[in-house]
NUZA-333371 format. One record per residue (C-alpha): x, y, z. Coordinates in steps of 0.02 Angstrom, whole numbers, padded with zeros to 5 digits, always signed. Example, Ala and Ser with C-alpha at 12.3 -4.5 7.8 and 13.67 -1.06 7.14 Angstrom:
2
+00615-00225+00390 +00684-00053+00357 
This chain:
998
-00977-00244-00588 -00920-00409-00520 -00903-00552-00642 -01035-00680-00598 -00947-00846-00592 -00937-00976-00457 -00797-00987-00332 -00700-01142-00299 -00566-01191-00179 -00394-01232-00237 -00271-01352-00165 -00220-01333+00015 -00100-01202+00080 +00087-01218+00097 +00199-01266+00238 +00257-01120+00341 +00441-01144+00319 +00550-01122+00469 +00590-01227+00612 +00479-01380+00624 +00608-01491+00544 +00794-01466+00536 +00865-01321+00438 +00938-01443+00314 +00768-01517+00276 +00690-01345+00269 +00801-01291+00127 +00824-01456+00035 +00737-01470-00132 +00658-01635-00085 +00575-01588+00078 +00548-01402+00092 +00360-01407+00084 +00213-01509+00134 +00027-01499+00139 -00070-01387+00252 -00219-01370+00362 -00383-01301+00297 -00442-01124+00314 -00596-01186+00406 -00534-01275+00561 -00688-01385+00568 -00656-01463+00399 -00640-01653+00416 -00466-01723+00429 -00380-01753+00265 -00325-01925+00319 -00503-01985+00292 -00503-01929+00111 -00448-02033-00033 -00304-01961-00135 -00384-01991-00303 -00534-01884-00260 -00436-01726-00229 -00393-01662-00402 -00570-01693-00460 -00637-01604-00307 -00526-01455-00340 -00596-01442-00515 -00777-01468-00473 -00809-01397-00300 -00911-01238-00301 -00970-01130-00159 -01159-01120-00150 -01158-00936-00098 -01154-00804-00234 -00986-00728-00278 -01044-00561-00219 -01161-00512-00081 -01140-00371+00044 -00963-00405+00097 -01000-00423+00281 -01104-00577+00243 -00988-00646+00111 -00957-00833+00117 -00786-00883+00057 -00766-01057-00017 -00713-01201+00092 -00531-01244+00073 -00502-01420+00011 -00356-01515+00083 -00253-01595-00052 -00165-01759-00024 +00021-01768+00005 +00105-01853-00138 +00228-01989-00089 +00384-01948-00186 +00521-02004-00068 +00547-02096+00096 +00574-01929+00182 +00405-01866+00125 +00324-02029+00181 +00392-02000+00355 +00333-01820+00351 +00162-01878+00295 +00151-01992+00446 +00200-01846+00555 +00070-01739+00470 -00067-01868+00499 -00027-01881+00685 +00008-01698+00717 -00100-01597+00599 -00261-01695+00601 -00348-01582+00726 -00331-01415+00810 -00251-01433+00983 -00360-01288+01043 -00524-01369+00993 -00577-01368+01176 -00598-01178+01171 -00714-01185+01019 -00868-01098+01088 -01044-01061+01029 -01098-00879+01013 -01285-00870+01051 -01405-00749+00968 -01506-00641+01089 -01670-00710+01020 -01617-00891+01017 -01506-00997+00906 -01324-00954+00875 -01221-00841+00763 -01092-00977+00748 -00940-01044+00839 -00776-00958+00881 -00610-00992+00963 -00629-00910+01133 -00483-00815+01207 -00564-00803+01380 -00584-00993+01382 -00393-01008+01387 -00401-00938+01564 -00232-00853+01543 -00218-00686+01636 -00082-00627+01515 -00213-00610+01378 -00305-00473+01474 -00152-00361+01464 -00119-00388+01279 -00147-00243+01159 -00304-00271+01054 -00201-00279+00895 -00098-00423+00965 -00258-00515+01015 -00303-00523+00830 -00137-00608+00793 -00168-00726+00939 -00342-00776+00880 -00276-00812+00706 -00137-00921+00774 -00258-01020+00885 -00386-01043+00746 -00256-01101+00620 -00152-01203+00741 -00116-01379+00678 +00057-01404+00756 +00125-01405+00581 +00092-01243+00491 +00055-01150+00651 +00120-01228+00810 +00070-01217+00992 +00239-01136+01022 +00185-00995+00907 +00027-00969+01009 +00131-00964+01168 +00248-00834+01092 +00100-00719+01058 +00019-00746+01229 +00187-00704+01307 +00202-00551+01196 +00261-00438+01337 +00419-00543+01353 +00441-00610+01177 +00414-00455+01069 +00578-00372+01122 +00669-00530+01063 +00614-00510+00881 +00533-00683+00878 +00454-00747+00719 +00270-00796+00705 +00158-00853+00562 +00005-00752+00513 -00135-00798+00394 -00238-00647+00340 -00423-00673+00309 -00416-00589+00139 -00306-00496+00015 -00337-00324-00061 -00264-00261-00226 -00272-00105-00332 -00241-00106-00518 -00064-00035-00522 -00005-00175-00409 -00146-00294-00456 -00098-00306-00639 +00079-00369-00605 +00007-00486-00471 -00113-00564-00597 +00028-00568-00726 +00133-00665-00601 -00009-00786-00564 -00037-00815-00750 +00150-00841-00774 +00155-00960-00624 +00020-01064-00708 +00129-01073-00862 +00277-01126-00755 +00173-01262-00671 +00118-01322-00842 +00297-01329-00909 +00350-01429-00756 +00208-01551-00784 +00109-01501-00629 -00073-01459-00594 -00105-01279-00649 -00264-01273-00543 -00152-01258-00391 -00123-01077-00441 -00287-01009-00371 -00320-00894-00224 -00374-00986-00066 -00437-00829+00022 -00552-00692-00043 -00459-00570-00156 -00535-00400-00197 -00456-00293-00333 -00515-00113-00353 -00467-00022-00512 -00431+00155-00451 -00254+00201-00503 -00280+00226-00690 -00387+00382-00707 -00291+00541-00747 -00343+00722-00729 -00346+00763-00915 -00508+00862-00916 -00547+00986-00776 -00667+01128-00739 -00806+01043-00837 -00974+00964-00795 -00923+00825-00914 -00752+00793-00836 -00797+00625-00757 -00860+00550-00919 -00722+00625-01026 -00584+00564-00909 -00661+00391-00897 -00669+00376-01087 -00485+00423-01098 -00448+00301-00957 -00529+00158-01052 -00444+00207-01215 -00273+00202-01132 -00304+00050-01024 -00422-00062-01121 -00292-00199-01134 -00253-00192-00948 -00435-00189-00901 -00474-00336-01015 -00331-00432-00935 -00400-00397-00760 -00575-00447-00814 -00500-00609-00883 -00416-00637-00715 -00580-00617-00622 -00650-00765-00718 -00492-00870-00738 -00449-00868-00552 -00569-00924-00419 -00604-00815-00267 -00551-00656-00357 -00670-00510-00375 -00635-00353-00476 -00715-00183-00441 -00720-00091-00609 -00651+00083-00644 -00757+00230-00589 -00813+00148-00427 -00697+00233-00303 -00529+00224-00215 -00481+00053-00150 -00460+00102+00033 -00619+00203+00041 -00717+00062-00040 -00634-00056+00084 -00685+00055+00230 -00863+00090+00174 -00904-00079+00098 -00779-00221+00087 -00726-00222+00270 -00812-00361+00365 -00743-00323+00540 -00796-00501+00586 -00805-00646+00463 -00945-00772+00475 -00876-00908+00363 -00990-01059+00365 -01035-01022+00546 -00854-01000+00598 -00829-00826+00670 -00662-00738+00669 -00593-00561+00653 -00573-00485+00482 -00392-00455+00434 -00316-00404+00270 -00150-00377+00183 -00148-00266+00031 -00030-00222-00109 -00045-00038-00069 +00042+00034+00083 -00113+00131+00133 -00209-00029+00163 -00186+00027+00344 -00336+00142+00324 -00446-00006+00372 -00362-00006+00544 -00476+00140+00584 -00621+00018+00574 -00540-00102+00695 -00486-00220+00556 -00303-00271+00562 -00230-00228+00394 -00066-00171+00321 +00027-00161+00158 +00139-00296+00088 +00228-00318-00076 +00130-00398-00216 +00244-00548-00214 +00205-00575-00030 +00020-00551-00066 +00027-00679-00206 +00102-00805-00087 -00034-00766+00041 -00166-00793-00093 -00093-00964-00127 -00098-01015+00055 +00079-00970+00108 +00071-00907+00287 +00155-00741+00311 +00309-00751+00418 +00325-00594+00523 +00421-00532+00672 +00305-00515+00823 +00294-00325+00831 +00310-00207+00976 +00157-00098+01004 +00165+00088+01042 +00019+00144+01150 -00040+00316+01092 -00155+00398+01219 -00274+00532+01156 -00361+00657+01270 -00465+00814+01250 -00549+00868+01088 -00498+00965+00933 -00520+01154+00942 -00641+01247+00831 -00582+01252+00650 -00450+01116+00671 -00470+00969+00552 -00428+00784+00552 -00294+00823+00423 -00209+00941+00546 -00218+00801+00675 -00143+00667+00563 +00001+00779+00510 +00036+00812+00694 +00027+00627+00738 +00139+00585+00589 +00273+00704+00648 +00264+00639+00828 +00275+00457+00778 +00416+00486+00654 +00513+00568+00794 +00472+00426+00915 +00523+00291+00791 +00390+00161+00751 +00459+00067+00600 +00407-00116+00609 +00289-00082+00754 +00102-00073+00780 +00031+00089+00850 -00128+00068+00952 -00234+00218+00999 -00332+00229+01161 -00391+00353+01292 -00538+00469+01328 -00503+00570+01170 -00557+00422+01064 -00739+00467+01093 -00709+00638+01014 -00646+00564+00850 -00766+00507+00716 -00730+00344+00626 -00679+00446+00473 -00555+00545+00579 -00481+00381+00642 -00469+00314+00465 -00374+00471+00412 -00245+00438+00550 -00235+00252+00509 -00216+00289+00324 -00051+00380+00350 +00034+00238+00446 +00163+00220+00306 +00206+00404+00323 +00243+00387+00508 +00326+00219+00476 +00216+00098+00574 +00151-00068+00511 -00021-00021+00581 -00106+00126+00665 -00244+00027+00751 -00408+00086+00827 -00498-00054+00921 -00684-00075+00888 -00798+00025+01003 -00969+00109+00996 -00906+00236+00868 -00861+00092+00752 -01034+00014+00770 -01118+00181+00732 -01013+00197+00574 -01058+00021+00518 -01242+00066+00531 -01214+00233+00444 -01130+00145+00297 -01275+00027+00271 -01220-00131+00360 -01373-00225+00423 -01427-00219+00605 -01407-00408+00618 -01230-00400+00552 -01184-00260+00673 -01261-00360+00817 -01158-00512+00768 -00999-00407+00762 -01029-00330+00932 -01077-00496+01013 -00924-00585+00946 -00800-00450+00992 -00871-00429+01167 -00869-00617+01195 -00688-00629+01135 -00624-00477+01231 -00591-00376+01074 -00718-00236+01104 -00681-00075+01197 -00825-00004+01298 -00772+00164+01367 -00924+00164+01480 -00843+00024+01581 -00684+00025+01686 -00534-00006+01574 -00414-00148+01609 -00237-00080+01596 -00148-00145+01443 +00038-00160+01423 +00126-00073+01279 +00307-00074+01221 +00316+00115+01237 +00196+00258+01264 +00150+00424+01183 +00013+00548+01226 -00072+00693+01137 -00200+00816+01200 -00309+00850+01048 -00333+01030+01105 -00149+01061+01066 -00168+01021+00881 -00159+01175+00769 -00195+01204+00585 -00047+01149+00479 +00013+01082+00313 +00162+00972+00268 +00299+00997+00141 +00374+01046+00027 +00448+00874-00008 +00402+00754+00132 +00239+00712+00223 +00317+00720+00397 +00388+00896+00375 +00241+00981+00462 +00226+01170+00455 +00103+01262+00569 -00006+01373+00461 +00046+01530+00557 +00229+01493+00514 +00203+01450+00332 +00262+01614+00253 +00422+01616+00355 +00452+01432+00319 +00428+01460+00132 +00555+01600+00129 +00676+01490+00224 +00653+01354+00094 +00697+01477-00045 +00858+01523+00046 +00909+01351+00110 +01028+01241+00012 +00947+01110-00097 +00872+00976+00013 +00709+00920+00090 +00679+01097+00153 +00775+01198+00027 +00782+01259-00153 +00936+01374-00149 +00858+01514-00250 +00979+01663-00259 +00918+01817-00166 +00912+01920-00326 +00798+01792-00409 +00675+01765-00267 +00554+01900-00322 +00556+01851-00504 +00389+01870-00595 +00351+01764-00748 +00217+01851-00853 +00126+01752-00987 -00037+01743-01082 -00164+01612-01027 -00287+01589-01170 -00279+01774-01208 -00288+01827-01026 -00137+01907-00939 -00064+01795-00805 +00090+01783-00697 +00184+01660-00588 +00308+01684-00447 +00404+01566-00335 +00271+01480-00230 +00129+01509-00352 +00000+01371-00343 -00026+01286-00511 -00111+01127-00449 -00246+01124-00314 -00317+00950-00293 -00446+00881-00173 -00390+00702-00190 -00347+00541-00100 -00442+00422+00013 -00345+00497+00159 -00467+00643+00158 -00607+00609+00034 -00671+00471+00150 -00702+00603+00283 -00867+00697+00264 -00812+00831+00387 -00666+00895+00283 -00756+00870+00117 -00908+00969+00172 -00787+01092+00252 -00709+01120+00081 -00882+01149+00008 -00925+01275+00144 -00761+01368+00114 -00800+01375-00073 -00976+01438-00036 -00915+01578+00077 -00784+01627-00053 -00916+01635-00190 -01030+01742-00082 -00887+01863-00048 -00842+01875-00232 -00678+01777-00234 -00629+01669-00382 -00487+01544-00409 -00370+01600-00549 -00410+01503-00710 -00230+01446-00740 -00230+01346-00577 -00271+01164-00615 -00410+01125-00492 -00489+00954-00469 -00598+00852-00353 -00582+00662-00357 -00692+00578-00226 -00650+00407-00157 -00827+00344-00182 -00993+00393-00258 -01058+00427-00082 -00958+00590-00078 -01047+00653-00233 -01215+00611-00156 -01186+00709+00004 -01105+00857-00085 -01258+00868-00196 -01377+00841-00049 -01293+00984+00044 -01297+01099-00108 -01110+01129-00091 -01052+01046-00253 -01122+01197-00345 -00999+01312-00256 -00853+01195-00278 -00891+01194-00464 -00892+01384-00468 -00715+01381-00397 -00658+01253-00527 -00668+01099-00414 -00777+00996-00529 -00776+00809-00501 -00648+00735-00620 -00662+00550-00580 -00668+00420-00443 -00489+00366-00412 -00323+00417-00339 -00277+00547-00473 -00158+00682-00411 -00112+00590-00251 -00016+00460-00352 +00048+00576-00487 -00096+00558-00611 -00112+00747-00617 -00120+00757-00806 -00030+00891-00904 -00025+01074-00855 -00084+01198-00985 +00058+01225-01108 +00069+01411-01068 +00086+01374-00881 +00214+01237-00910 +00318+01351-01022 +00313+01493-00896 +00378+01376-00760 +00514+01295-00866 +00577+01449-00955 +00589+01553-00795 +00644+01414-00676 +00496+01449-00562 +00476+01347-00401 +00292+01311-00432 +00181+01235-00299 +00047+01102-00287 -00071+01092-00139 -00163+00929-00120 -00262+00833+00010 -00156+00678-00018 -00034+00576+00086 +00127+00586-00016 +00221+00736-00081 +00392+00667-00125 +00482+00769-00257 +00437+00719-00434 +00282+00623-00378 +00139+00747-00397 +00200+00829-00558 +00370+00850-00638 +00349+01040-00640 +00293+01065-00460 +00448+01062-00354 +00355+01117-00197 +00210+01006-00147 +00108+01029+00010 -00014+00912+00095 -00166+01001+00166 -00346+00973+00217 -00477+00993+00078 -00536+01163+00144 -00355+01222+00150 -00334+01164-00031 -00478+01281-00074 -00400+01423+00028 -00229+01407-00055 -00309+01396-00227 -00399+01559-00192 -00239+01641-00128 -00144+01575-00279 +00018+01556-00181 +00093+01468-00030 +00194+01626+00005 +00060+01701+00118 +00025+01731+00301 -00159+01691+00319 -00170+01786+00484 -00106+01950+00414 -00129+01951+00225 -00292+01943+00127 -00318+01795+00013 -00405+01906-00114 -00515+02057-00144 -00702+02040-00121 -00840+02110-00231 -00849+02260-00113 -00668+02302-00151 -00610+02254+00023 -00483+02122+00069 -00552+01950+00112 -00456+01855+00245 -00438+01671+00285 -00551+01687+00437 -00689+01754+00326 -00705+01593+00226 -00657+01464+00358 -00806+01361+00418 -00833+01330+00603 -00837+01157+00680 -01023+01184+00716 -01062+01229+00535 -00973+01073+00474 -01059+00961+00602 -01229+01026+00549 -01191+00994+00366 -01134+00816+00405 -01290+00783+00509 -01408+00842+00371 -01317+00774+00219 -01232+00607+00256 -01365+00471+00258 -01360+00279+00264 -01460+00260+00103 -01321+00348+00009 -01200+00208+00053 -01327+00070+00015 -01376+00139-00155 -01196+00175-00206 -01133+00001-00169 -01284-00087-00240 -01249+00007-00402 -01064-00034-00417 -01103-00220-00421 -01185-00188-00590 -01029-00112-00666 -01033+00021-00801 -01064+00011-00989 -00881+00026-01041 -00828-00112-00921 -00974-00224-00963 -00935-00213-01149 -00759-00283-01128 -00752-00459-01198 -00624-00581-01129 -00576-00761-01170 -00641-00900-01059 -00477-00998-01051 -00389-01022-00884 -00216-01005-00966 -00171-00833-01031 -00124-00812-01214 +00022-00691-01210 +00034-00566-01352 +00220-00538-01390 +00178-00369-01470 +00086-00301-01318 +00166-00153-01230 +00051-00172-01079 +00049-00357-01038 +00205-00462-01063 +00260-00632-01000 +00398-00596-00872 +00559-00698-00871 +00556-00746-00686 +00532-00932-00716 +00631-00951-00876 +00733-01112-00871 +00667-01149-00697 +00699-01324-00631 +00640-01415-00477 +00812-01393-00396 +00834-01228-00301 +00983-01125-00359 +01049-01110-00181 +01133-00970-00086 +01265-00859-00162 +01376-00712-00121 +01429-00572-00236 +01600-00561-00317 +01685-00410-00395 +01521-00317-00423 +01517-00140-00489 +01415-00004-00405 +01269+00040-00517 +01210+00186-00410 +01270+00275-00252 +01129+00360-00156 +01106+00465-00001 +00960+00459+00120 +00773+00444+00087 +00775+00364-00084 +00592+00319-00108 +00505+00191-00215 +00452+00340-00323 +00637+00365-00360 +00668+00181-00392 +00511+00141-00491 +00414+00297-00539 +00227+00285-00566 +00205+00448-00661 +00233+00503-00838 +00361+00425-00955 +00490+00555-01003 +00506+00579-01190 +00694+00547-01193 +00697+00398-01075 +00742+00217-01120 +00559+00170-01090 +00502+00303-01214 +00629+00242-01342 +00565+00063-01319 +00384+00116-01345 +00422+00225-01497 +00516+00080-01577 +00355-00021-01560 +00246+00110-01641 +00175+00191-01485 +00151+00378-01507 +00202+00494-01367 +00021+00542-01329 -00012+00358-01295 +00135+00328-01178 +00017+00328-01027 +00108+00313-00860 +00236+00192-00787 +00104+00136-00664 -00014+00085-00803 +00123-00018-00888 +00173-00122-00737 +00112-00277-00826 +00257-00262-00949 +00427-00305-00878 +00518-00234-01030 +00446-00060-01000 +00467-00070-00812 +00649-00126-00817 +00684+00026-00924 +00587+00134-00802 +00687+00077-00652 +00783+00221-00573 +00705+00334-00706 +00645+00473-00591 +00701+00640-00661 +00738+00705-00485 +00845+00560-00427 +01014+00609-00352 +01157+00487-00386 +01323+00529-00304 +01417+00453-00451 +01358+00604-00553 +01440+00730-00434 +01287+00838-00405 +01197+00817-00570 +01014+00769-00547 +00928+00642-00660 +00909+00459-00709 +01087+00427-00766 +01242+00349-00693 +01426+00321-00730 +01477+00158-00813 +01630+00134-00704 +01741+00032-00823 +01730+00164-00961 +01682+00321-00865 +01537+00352-00984 +01378+00437-00924 +01230+00329-00973 +01047+00305-00930 +01038+00183-00784 +00956+00049-00891 +01088+00063-01027 +01229+00052-00901 +01149-00098-00817 +01130-00189-00982 +01312-00156-01023 +01363-00232-00856 +01251-00384-00885 +01317-00412-01061 +01494-00412-00992 +01444-00537-00857 +01467-00416-00712 +01356-00412-00557 +01305-00244-00485 +01259-00176-00314 +01177-00016-00250 +01243+00092-00108 +01114+00192-00010 +01084+00294+00147 +00943+00289+00274 +00761+00244+00240 +00798+00164+00073 +00636+00113-00014 +00518+00222+00087 +00353+00271+00009 +00225+00165-00082 +00237-00024-00073 +00294-00052-00250 +00347-00222-00315 +00436-00150-00463 +00556-00061-00347 +00623-00237-00315 +00580-00324-00478 +00661-00187-00582 +00831-00192-00496 +00829-00383-00507 +00801-00373-00695 +00942-00245-00707 +01059-00370-00627 +01072-00293-00453 +01125-00429-00331 +01131-00330-00168 +01085-00163-00090 +01194-00096+00051 +01102+00039+00149 +01099+00123+00319 +00918+00067+00342 +00770+00001+00240 +00584+00033+00235 +00495-00124+00298 +00398-00177+00142 +00537-00135+00021 +00664-00238+00115 +00550-00390+00110 +00517-00359-00074 +00704-00362-00110 +00717-00529-00022 +00565-00591-00118 +00656-00556-00281 +00819-00636-00226 +00915-00475-00193 +01024-00470-00037 +00985-00323+00080 +01130-00272+00192 +01144-00136+00323 +01299-00038+00368 +01346-00049+00551 +01282+00092+00663 +01378+00252+00635 +01444+00194+00468 +01392+00228+00289 +01473+00242+00119 +01542+00415+00158 +01619+00373+00328 +01698+00218+00253 +01769+00319+00109 +01672+00225-00025 +01649+00321-00187 +01555+00191-00289 +01700+00171-00410 +01760+00014-00318 +01717-00167-00353 +01629-00257-00210 +01636-00436-00147 +01508-00495-00018 +01565-00649+00074 +01408-00753+00101 +01416-00941+00133 +01369-01049-00017 +01263-01163+00092 +01098-01091+00153 +01113-01191+00314 +01269-01090+00357 +01174-00925+00353 +01076-00859+00501 +00949-00716+00504 +01035-00552+00544 +01212-00620+00542 +01363-00513+00502 +01453-00529+00336 +01613-00453+00270 +01615-00341+00117 +01782-00307+00032 +01830-00194-00112 +01962-00208-00247 +02058-00061-00173 +02087-00148-00006 +01941-00085+00099 +01847-00206+00212 +01694-00176+00319 +01559-00275+00409 +01374-00270+00368 +01220-00353+00439 +01130-00462+00313 +00945-00419+00324 +00867-00588+00301 +00759-00567+00455 +00676-00738+00467 +00709-00919+00424 +00575-00909+00291 +00665-00767+00204 +00820-00876+00197 +00714-01010+00113 +00656-00882-00016 +00837-00831-00050 +00888-01013-00070 +00753-01036-00203 +00795-00876-00296 +00642-00784-00231 +00472-00811-00154 +00379-00858-00313 +00497-00999-00367 +00488-01059-00186 +00297-01065-00194 +00295-01154-00362 +00417-01290-00308 +00323-01316-00147 +00153-01325-00230 +00216-01453-00354 +00283-01562-00214 +00118-01570-00121 
């Protein structure tokens, strides 16, 4: 599975821009970066090393530990500290400052030994209690992790003592939106976002080479794990051979991508790739990759991770601080660039009581999601505590943490306690490792022991939930936070049919609401109505990581089989576990047999339906939907149900627990009251009701106790390190520079660094720009950069056909993220996108304002670019919500978009826009395009200073139009570092220039 090559350290990390020197020096091309401190704070001072040894050391140093061992005991390579090159008098002065100020950690006095119970020591750690500061005892546990990182990495250069003080004084500083640096312990990727990340790294090496610099500087400095899980599609279902058949198709479609990733695992140090068929990235992270505590050459510190998938937050359930970032941010973190973040507020969420019989963790997370969306937690941490914590399994906690992006928080954090330790043992972590984790966290005041009196912690705001109040529910039909109690579902569905088109409406005329579409399904009579279920998918790490709901689904299927119920054959059923462990315990329990009988055969180990890889519906079903304009439904155990995401033909999509997916599949419709209407007719001719197939909490607990065993985790993860035959047979070149194939439609050299020089382009405003698109609220990254199928009439399809790619081989947008030419054409290509310039028409087109022509968005953008015109985008609230998707920022940049003016932005997307050099602006409170009378037919001028030193984070700017309107917006560069990125034309050019100048 993992490519067996040695790891080596690259050159040292980058200067955290912002504030040590004057703003002028920060942004000047000659002094905007310097050398950094090592990852390991005990590494000898760089001033004692001779400059000429460094480049050789970078090339030759290898870590003695194997590239892969059980991840909790993984030893990352030592970071080498490169010499500062003397290129100017200014840099010489900075070097002298660096020598005097960054030679040792100012907190070395709190470096403490952690003894082993039987003698010896686990290692050393930076002790928070040794600071003797009473403020630390009141800090939320999540903030303590940020504090430890700042102390451990403090060198008064990259991380300063002032930063440490800001975090200690969190209660007073967090409301002030202060900026701090953060260095995650590792980076997590999946293949959809991982491919463009590796493409960028390969392209950055080329840029370094063209500028005459050392290409070895483009190497990850922290462990990087990439799990290939986003490529498998549900092509084959209801078959014992589905897993093998779908994997063969996956490799046929993605061989070029997979070969590229395998090349990356050998060309870049510190990068490990988990092959296809192993599981879903976040479940593998939870069950295997998560360390909880690092022991890196006897230096102990908390595990922390940033990932290029927004659901990286699932690891928060394990007490590991983790959240999603854009790939461009992750690439910078890999290369040693500290993350600049605003010190977040923390919402304390108190749990009490226990879940009632028959209520699932999915019901709980949908309830929590709705509560937190209402409370408002964007940009904040949420930390859970209270007596109810003991009633939640680790898997239940992970389900809640997983959906942090849906409720808008940066993290949904569960501090480590006895439940965490039990889970670590269950999943095969060694007793010694678990003992080390507990000892370290207790010693550093990061462990919660509910058997002891609890010190009161301070939170920014408070919420509370009695678990006994949670009731069975689902969410939909178009958003994950639109929760519907199960008992109200039939009434809610009928309201949706009547309501005007919107998040809760389809505007179906009364006379058409009872329409029946009859058709023949492989010679069998069949029919569909509004609300008919055509996709029922047990999918997504959100739920497949939780044995309770998975075994609950199996028990529901078993009861249904025994009563004589059968899922209709035209419903596309599938089961895609997040790891091989699920298969083992479903087989051990004997329940997979019953799931198979209901059509829920295992189809693969990956995200599948949750990310839109649903595969095609049967042609007869698709025709019945299209020809009769049926509002067909999908029910899935996923975390996202935005319109157009799951399948183009399912306009109603509901999130539900796995056993509810089985129940709705049996019922065949969402238009049902489970309390009053039977879900089917049993073999005795009598009606079978929901209560007849629903398993009790006791039945599920017994199944979990008997079927989920530690050896299942050990054997599964020992096996994935060996790979699989199809992966192992891929041959890749051994070169460290990638040989781009100009004819490839999967991997293409992007134009980001074309004609790049060492001089930053500087700040700029926008003059006389046309409006490319005018949006309302809740435009998601699925709208901006779809991951699903490539429509046959789209510009991307035309591009592929012109290059000899047949329609059956189009694959998905997500699979082609390594090709900028496809992705630029796929930007704003969602078939459900609503652009106000089209006056109500839905689809991926816009109006070319100068001519009034209706064109595909890509074609209009190219016409603007050819004429030398800039463009902007107008938007409403929550612009860019949904998956963390780089191409939602890269695509608009390639289309020539210079600014986005919105009511509000999703956190990751806003930072991605900045990372690609696009200006994010917010309307003032109470204003938007409509209240200001903007139609999108105007030309826009944004008055930004031409000198970066004249711009401040969050300052107001004036926007004027060619028809005399003028309004004020807030420019959403939120930190000094983001201004530096803008000055350099984006984060990646910034990193390259700074690496070269080290």
